[in-house]
Structure formats: C-alpha cells, structure tokens
N, C-alpha and C positions, 0 to 999 in steps of 0.2 A: 553540260559540264559542270562537275560537283564544285561548288565554292565552300567556303570557310561556314557562313551561317546556315547552308542547306546540310551541310554534313553535320553541324551541330544539332539541327532540330530531328536529323535522321537517327543519331546517337539518343536524345532526349525520348523519340518515341520506342528504341529499343530498352532502354532505361523502364520506361512506364509499361512494356511488355512483360519484362522480366520481373516488375513488381507486382503485376496481375498474375504471372504464374506463381510466383513464390505466395501470393494469398491464395490462390486456387489449391497450393499445396498444403495450406495450413500454417504455412510458415511465416507466422504475422510479425513475430519480432524482426525478421529479416525485412520484410516487407515495409514494416514501419520505419527502419533505419533509412533503407533506401530512398523512402518516400520524404523521411523528414530532410535529409540531406539534400535531396534534389529541390524541394521548396526553399531552403535556405539560400541553395545557389541561386535560385533563380528571383529571390527576393534580394540578394544582395547586387547582383548584377541590375536588377532595375533600380534600386536606389540609387546605386555609385556610378553604374554605366560602365563598369569594368567587370569583365568576365574572364577569370583565368584560363578556361576551358578554349574558350573563342580565340583567347590569344596564341594557344598552344596550336589550336587548327590553323590559325592564318599564317604559320610557319611552313604548314604543311599544304594545305590548299590555297589557291587565289582568293581574296574577299570577293563579295559578290558586286560590289561596286563597279568593278571592271565591266561586267555584263549588262 
C-alpha cells in the first residue's frame, strides 16, 4: 500500500528524472531551476522538520507509521 512518505519519494524520483531529461535536451536553465528548487525544499525540510509537500500528501495518503 502506498503511504505518504513513499509517495513523496516517488514524486522526488519523477522530478529527478525530469531534471535529467531537461539536461539531456540541453534545457539547462529549466534543469537548474528545478534542481535549485528541489535542493532548497530538501534543505528546508531537513533543517526545520516541516515539509509542505508531505503535509499535503498526508491528507491524500495514510502516513507510513501505520504500517
């Protein structure tokens, strides 16, 4: 069963794939913006413990602590 934390990792993997695709298509500016945004959000979540994306996902999927 998919839970919020697993879904977050799936979305992160999709974003990384999109970044690699953009870089492969030589759309470096777009790849840089996505990479910088993702890095900022991961840093913010690591420092504060608050992740807005995970908060939204927990409203749609059950948290993994149940399993």
